[in-house]
C-alpha angles and dihedrals in degrees: 000000000000130000111290094018122118111261118249115239137194126192127217115194110205121200119188118194113194134163099169096098088225122122115247141186131213117228129194131196134172106242098178122028120233108286132190122229089267090061098250120133121235108246094225121040105236096188123107126181142196131193130213126221116260125268091233101045104283115133137228115243091198109082100178139010106305130192116251108242141170089249115096113258126191106234103176142008123205126229116271092268094055092238122180110266145174128220140161133237115201115201116197129186106230120230092212091120140006114283116197115245115260146086119304137184139185135178119233122186119207116190138177122230123190119218 
């Protein structure tokens, strides 16, 4: 994505099925940085993400576009009864700087943690 170009986005729909009755949160972390087809990491992570509120009352913990990092980030918190819920994470490649053309990949881990 070059300056002035529309950013590229990908959507991850997350469905959590729970019958424990315990509240939970969903945590994300970048396990493998964005790499080009040659295997080299990009020096600056150009991916931002946003999270929607849940369809059943859970809430997003990400209020504005946030950089994807290797540090764990709480994406979503369930309602107090720990109900099953669905939400969406939208990943967008930032056009903050020039990114060389090519194929890229990264590995993102999304985990559930009961409270």
